[in-house]
GUGUDREN-580743 format. One record per residue (C-alpha): residue number from 1; x, y, z. Coordinates in nm, 3 decimals. Example, Ala and Ser with C-alpha at 12.3 -4.5 7.8 and 13.67 -1.06 7.14 Angstrom:
BEGIN
NODE  num        u        v        w
NODE    1    1.230   -0.450    0.780
NODE    2    1.367   -0.106    0.714
//
This chain:
BEGIN
NODE  num        u        v        w
NODE    1   -1.550   -0.665    3.121
NODE    2   -1.526   -0.783    2.808
NODE    3   -1.405   -0.619    2.457
NODE    4   -1.489   -0.783    2.091
NODE    5   -1.287   -0.657    1.828
NODE    6   -1.449   -0.699    1.494
NODE    7   -1.308   -0.564    1.170
NODE    8   -1.470   -0.340    0.862
NODE    9   -1.441   -0.486    0.587
NODE   10   -1.328   -0.346    0.165
NODE   11   -1.554   -0.486   -0.066
NODE   12   -1.345   -0.507   -0.482
NODE   13   -1.601   -0.731   -0.634
NODE   14   -1.969   -0.890   -0.642
NODE   15   -2.116   -0.606   -0.419
NODE   16   -2.520   -0.642   -0.479
NODE   17   -2.518   -1.005   -0.580
NODE   18   -2.479   -1.110   -0.226
NODE   19   -2.921   -1.011   -0.174
NODE   20   -3.110   -1.249   -0.144
NODE   21   -3.364   -1.135   -0.344
NODE   22   -3.083   -1.217   -0.635
NODE   23   -2.858   -1.466   -0.517
NODE   24   -3.170   -1.724   -0.434
NODE   25   -3.215   -1.711   -0.817
NODE   26   -2.953   -1.659   -0.952
NODE   27   -2.628   -1.709   -0.718
NODE   28   -2.389   -1.451   -0.583
NODE   29   -2.029   -1.383   -0.483
NODE   30   -1.799   -1.123   -0.384
NODE   31   -1.459   -1.109   -0.310
NODE   32   -1.297   -0.832   -0.050
NODE   33   -1.118   -0.834    0.253
NODE   34   -1.148   -0.748    0.620
NODE   35   -0.872   -0.459    0.693
NODE   36   -0.716   -0.356    1.001
NODE   37   -0.997   -0.064    1.122
NODE   38   -1.207   -0.215    1.360
NODE   39   -1.530   -0.139    1.597
NODE   40   -1.450   -0.195    1.952
NODE   41   -1.738   -0.301    2.203
NODE   42   -1.701   -0.312    2.536
NODE   43   -1.961   -0.547    2.847
NODE   44   -1.941   -0.541    3.182
NODE   45   -2.168   -0.602    3.474
NODE   46   -2.379   -0.284    3.596
NODE   47   -2.468   -0.217    3.976
NODE   48   -2.766   -0.141    3.885
NODE   49   -2.947   -0.093    4.272
NODE   50   -2.682    0.181    4.307
NODE   51   -2.837    0.400    4.047
NODE   52   -3.204    0.557    3.894
NODE   53   -3.120    0.332    3.595
NODE   54   -3.046   -0.011    3.516
NODE   55   -2.871   -0.043    3.154
NODE   56   -2.588    0.205    3.051
NODE   57   -2.472    0.259    2.715
NODE   58   -2.224    0.512    2.549
NODE   59   -2.141    0.593    2.187
NODE   60   -2.201    0.879    2.051
NODE   61   -2.451    0.954    2.280
NODE   62   -2.521    0.811    2.632
NODE   63   -2.846    0.641    2.766
NODE   64   -2.929    0.569    3.088
NODE   65   -3.236    0.404    3.143
NODE   66   -3.426    0.173    3.306
NODE   67   -3.533   -0.074    3.128
NODE   68   -3.375   -0.236    2.817
NODE   69   -3.708   -0.157    2.606
NODE   70   -3.622    0.237    2.663
NODE   71   -3.302    0.184    2.500
NODE   72   -3.298    0.381    2.146
NODE   73   -3.046    0.231    1.952
NODE   74   -3.217   -0.050    1.821
NODE   75   -2.956   -0.286    1.731
NODE   76   -2.828   -0.334    2.097
NODE   77   -3.180   -0.325    2.218
NODE   78   -3.284   -0.607    1.992
NODE   79   -2.980   -0.800    2.075
NODE   80   -3.033   -0.737    2.419
NODE   81   -3.350   -0.845    2.420
NODE   82   -3.288   -1.189    2.249
NODE   83   -3.013   -1.277    2.479
NODE   84   -3.266   -1.215    2.763
NODE   85   -3.038   -0.947    2.943
NODE   86   -3.280   -0.741    3.140
NODE   87   -3.065   -0.509    3.319
NODE   88   -2.678   -0.453    3.539
NODE   89   -2.490   -0.394    3.211
NODE   90   -2.293   -0.092    3.084
NODE   91   -2.235   -0.129    2.687
NODE   92   -1.954    0.136    2.565
NODE   93   -1.909    0.161    2.157
NODE   94   -1.586    0.315    1.980
NODE   95   -1.454    0.243    1.632
NODE   96   -1.150    0.322    1.465
NODE   97   -1.325    0.521    1.150
NODE   98   -1.684    0.688    1.117
NODE   99   -1.997    0.531    1.035
NODE  100   -2.217    0.477    0.698
NODE  101   -1.930    0.551    0.520
NODE  102   -1.932    0.167    0.300
NODE  103   -1.677   -0.002    0.490
NODE  104   -1.997   -0.293    0.674
NODE  105   -1.942   -0.069    0.960
NODE  106   -2.348   -0.107    1.057
NODE  107   -2.275   -0.531    1.079
NODE  108   -1.982   -0.524    1.216
NODE  109   -2.112   -0.366    1.529
NODE  110   -2.453   -0.665    1.501
NODE  111   -2.119   -0.901    1.481
NODE  112   -1.886   -0.727    1.789
NODE  113   -2.185   -0.687    1.972
NODE  114   -2.335   -0.992    1.967
NODE  115   -1.983   -1.145    2.030
NODE  116   -1.895   -0.978    2.352
NODE  117   -2.318   -1.081    2.444
NODE  118   -2.229   -1.385    2.402
NODE  119   -1.874   -1.366    2.608
NODE  120   -2.011   -1.174    2.861
NODE  121   -2.297   -1.475    2.940
NODE  122   -2.028   -1.718    2.915
NODE  123   -2.121   -1.874    2.620
NODE  124   -1.936   -1.993    2.318
NODE  125   -2.094   -1.899    1.942
NODE  126   -1.921   -2.055    1.649
NODE  127   -1.809   -1.874    1.356
NODE  128   -2.060   -1.926    1.065
NODE  129   -2.326   -1.904    1.352
NODE  130   -2.235   -1.570    1.495
NODE  131   -2.246   -1.434    1.117
NODE  132   -2.621   -1.597    1.038
NODE  133   -2.745   -1.451    1.371
NODE  134   -2.638   -1.139    1.242
NODE  135   -2.820   -1.188    0.937
NODE  136   -3.110   -1.274    1.068
NODE  137   -3.136   -0.965    1.298
NODE  138   -3.047   -0.728    1.071
NODE  139   -3.257   -0.882    0.853
NODE  140   -3.565   -1.006    1.033
NODE  141   -3.560   -0.825    1.327
NODE  142   -3.435   -0.472    1.217
NODE  143   -3.613   -0.521    0.871
NODE  144   -3.263   -0.344    0.715
NODE  145   -3.240   -0.418    0.400
NODE  146   -2.900   -0.507    0.396
NODE  147   -2.724   -0.831    0.185
NODE  148   -2.523   -1.110    0.379
NODE  149   -2.133   -1.000    0.289
NODE  150   -2.061   -0.786    0.565
NODE  151   -2.180   -1.025    0.840
NODE  152   -1.958   -1.275    0.708
NODE  153   -1.637   -1.079    0.640
NODE  154   -1.695   -0.965    0.997
NODE  155   -1.742   -1.289    1.193
NODE  156   -1.449   -1.481    0.958
NODE  157   -1.194   -1.181    0.851
NODE  158   -0.969   -1.254    0.613
NODE  159   -0.937   -1.249    0.204
NODE  160   -1.230   -1.441    0.056
NODE  161   -1.443   -1.537   -0.189
NODE  162   -1.785   -1.586   -0.091
NODE  163   -2.067   -1.760   -0.281
NODE  164   -2.420   -1.742   -0.187
NODE  165   -2.692   -1.963   -0.350
NODE  166   -3.053   -2.066   -0.258
NODE  167   -3.210   -1.909    0.012
NODE  168   -2.957   -1.893    0.264
NODE  169   -2.639   -2.105    0.152
NODE  170   -2.307   -1.960    0.206
NODE  171   -1.956   -2.055    0.110
NODE  172   -1.626   -1.895    0.223
NODE  173   -1.304   -1.959    0.065
NODE  174   -0.969   -1.812    0.150
NODE  175   -0.753   -1.669   -0.096
NODE  176   -0.451   -1.839   -0.106
NODE  177   -0.165   -1.528   -0.209
NODE  178    0.195   -1.575   -0.114
NODE  179    0.342   -1.293    0.123
NODE  180    0.498   -1.149   -0.207
NODE  181    0.168   -1.165   -0.404
NODE  182   -0.038   -1.020   -0.079
NODE  183    0.212   -0.709   -0.063
NODE  184    0.202   -0.675   -0.406
NODE  185   -0.155   -0.591   -0.394
NODE  186   -0.154   -0.363   -0.112
NODE  187    0.178   -0.185   -0.262
NODE  188   -0.149   -0.112   -0.502
NODE  189   -0.472    0.060   -0.285
NODE  190   -0.485    0.361   -0.191
NODE  191   -0.820    0.531    0.019
NODE  192   -0.969    0.850    0.013
NODE  193   -1.285    0.926    0.260
NODE  194   -1.528    1.147    0.046
NODE  195   -1.618    1.307    0.373
NODE  196   -2.037    1.249    0.255
NODE  197   -2.165    1.013    0.520
NODE  198   -2.514    0.806    0.406
NODE  199   -2.700    0.528    0.525
NODE  200   -2.693    0.260    0.272
NODE  201   -3.108    0.146    0.361
NODE  202   -3.260    0.350    0.083
NODE  203   -2.978    0.302   -0.133
NODE  204   -3.027   -0.110   -0.121
NODE  205   -3.389   -0.077   -0.119
NODE  206   -3.387    0.076   -0.505
NODE  207   -3.211   -0.165   -0.563
NODE  208   -3.410   -0.446   -0.401
NODE  209   -3.716   -0.257   -0.572
NODE  210   -3.592   -0.295   -0.900
NODE  211   -3.385   -0.614   -0.887
NODE  212   -3.541   -0.747   -1.165
NODE  213   -3.434   -0.544   -1.395
NODE  214   -3.084   -0.524   -1.275
NODE  215   -3.005   -0.877   -1.308
NODE  216   -2.787   -0.833   -1.624
NODE  217   -2.545   -0.553   -1.456
NODE  218   -2.559   -0.775   -1.137
NODE  219   -2.454   -1.124   -1.328
NODE  220   -2.176   -0.892   -1.505
NODE  221   -2.037   -0.796   -1.184
NODE  222   -2.070   -1.175   -1.033
NODE  223   -1.843   -1.296   -1.288
NODE  224   -1.609   -1.027   -1.245
NODE  225   -1.520   -1.190   -0.926
NODE  226   -1.406   -1.475   -1.078
NODE  227   -1.166   -1.262   -1.306
NODE  228   -1.019   -1.116   -1.048
NODE  229   -0.985   -1.411   -0.785
NODE  230   -0.775   -1.557   -1.175
NODE  231   -0.563   -1.277   -1.183
NODE  232   -0.468   -1.242   -0.823
NODE  233   -0.398   -1.566   -0.796
NODE  234   -0.212   -1.614   -1.169
NODE  235    0.108   -1.402   -1.247
NODE  236   -0.002   -1.187   -1.421
NODE  237    0.069   -0.833   -1.394
NODE  238   -0.193   -0.679   -1.163
NODE  239   -0.281   -0.365   -1.382
NODE  240   -0.603   -0.600   -1.513
NODE  241   -0.699   -0.616   -1.182
NODE  242   -0.711   -0.202   -1.174
NODE  243   -0.914   -0.233   -1.518
NODE  244   -1.152   -0.487   -1.347
NODE  245   -1.230   -0.217   -1.087
NODE  246   -1.273    0.062   -1.303
NODE  247   -1.556   -0.181   -1.508
NODE  248   -1.739   -0.273   -1.173
NODE  249   -1.759    0.084   -1.080
NODE  250   -1.873    0.174   -1.387
NODE  251   -2.112   -0.065   -1.359
NODE  252   -2.207    0.008   -0.993
NODE  253   -2.282    0.351   -1.113
NODE  254   -2.603    0.222   -1.323
NODE  255   -2.739    0.019   -1.059
NODE  256   -2.942    0.374   -0.962
NODE  257   -2.915    0.719   -0.967
NODE  258   -2.815    0.722   -0.608
NODE  259   -2.489    0.561   -0.636
NODE  260   -2.299    0.898   -0.732
NODE  261   -2.328    1.206   -0.745
NODE  262   -2.074    1.472   -0.911
NODE  263   -1.879    1.581   -0.611
NODE  264   -1.778    1.163   -0.664
NODE  265   -1.775    1.176   -0.994
NODE  266   -1.496    1.446   -1.007
NODE  267   -1.317    1.308   -0.722
NODE  268   -1.282    1.002   -0.968
NODE  269   -1.202    1.155   -1.270
NODE  270   -0.913    1.387   -1.065
NODE  271   -0.788    1.051   -0.939
NODE  272   -0.729    0.844   -1.277
NODE  273   -0.608    1.184   -1.460
NODE  274   -0.332    1.156   -1.187
NODE  275   -0.285    0.788   -1.244
NODE  276   -0.481    0.571   -1.094
NODE  277   -0.589    0.268   -1.303
NODE  278   -0.959    0.189   -1.206
NODE  279   -1.107    0.231   -0.857
NODE  280   -1.489    0.202   -0.704
NODE  281   -1.671    0.402   -0.391
NODE  282   -1.724    0.097   -0.105
NODE  283   -2.039    0.019   -0.009
NODE  284   -2.371    0.050   -0.138
NODE  285   -2.315    0.381   -0.321
NODE  286   -2.376    0.796   -0.237
NODE  287   -2.075    0.924   -0.013
NODE  288   -1.814    0.774    0.265
NODE  289   -1.468    0.600    0.086
NODE  290   -1.371    0.529   -0.254
NODE  291   -1.096    0.298   -0.318
NODE  292   -0.840    0.367   -0.555
NODE  293   -0.578    0.103   -0.748
NODE  294   -0.299    0.300   -0.809
NODE  295    0.040    0.184   -0.928
NODE  296    0.303    0.278   -0.707
NODE  297    0.512    0.509   -0.881
NODE  298    0.191    0.722   -0.927
NODE  299    0.054    0.724   -0.549
NODE  300    0.220    1.079   -0.495
NODE  301    0.053    1.247   -0.831
NODE  302   -0.265    1.059   -0.673
NODE  303   -0.242    1.175   -0.334
NODE  304   -0.132    1.558   -0.448
NODE  305   -0.468    1.546   -0.699
NODE  306   -0.690    1.391   -0.386
NODE  307   -0.523    1.723   -0.151
NODE  308   -0.860    1.782   -0.029
NODE  309   -0.935    1.480    0.044
NODE  310   -0.825    1.246    0.354
NODE  311   -0.666    0.930    0.295
NODE  312   -0.662    0.627    0.538
NODE  313   -0.390    0.403    0.482
NODE  314   -0.495    0.014    0.563
NODE  315   -0.396   -0.346    0.542
NODE  316   -0.569   -0.639    0.421
NODE  317   -0.624   -0.990    0.592
NODE  318   -0.739   -0.904    0.899
NODE  319   -0.865   -1.129    1.205
NODE  320   -1.234   -1.176    1.167
NODE  321   -1.422   -1.078    1.526
NODE  322   -1.249   -1.181    1.839
NODE  323   -1.261   -1.108    2.220
NODE  324   -0.915   -0.938    2.327
NODE  325   -1.015   -0.881    2.705
NODE  326   -1.245   -1.096    2.920
//
């Protein structure tokens, strides 16, 4: 049995500038981190000659099908087809956190599935090729409106700045933080689940359709990546990082009317009133997880203010997609 383990991610700054419709003309960059919450995919041989189906797939539902073409789960179907696997395979999917919640789970799944299938075939796939192949599958095969950052964080892991330019040029730069600085940052982060799941496709398609009108805001969000990098790698107070998160959330809310809603706005207001310096909704918007930058002595007050929402504790700088059993 092959088991892949692939991290989810938290994007701090620059989201939206990783859309090729923008960065191919203006460049883009994101600052974020893989986190210690994962998608797990197992693949093992299935003796179809003993059953009346040839492929078994288990996720939130179970599919027992006679042909790969009959699989309803589109990413699984297309990845198996692209790898010339037609039968005799059983696949199981699980995750630490819900899908469609702003943590890049769809791309983590695609990366993890590719990693598992290549290992199943006794093939090695380099990290950069893994990220690019996941992007190609999502953008060109599945025709999904996605950016490029999620696949890179899932494949590479780490706490990074990722720069984008041209049609598909990417550069991954690991942030060199001392253990003390990394711990200081972790001590200021809180993440809460809004209880709202949503697919990012509609929101991202709206952004792409209006990408020229959003150029100014996306450029401003790109500059915040550099500002945040300066704060993190200097000895200055991390308070500025919280202020930048607030600023980027204000910009992000203006990208489309679907990014926020009254429930999310009220949640954000309660956190700031209780002592959070800034924060943002993770992912495209509309629901999922909200990240806050909170001075450690204000965390109890913020948790009390958001007592109706589930807090998720997490660590940053997690490893990229890997095979944990073979």
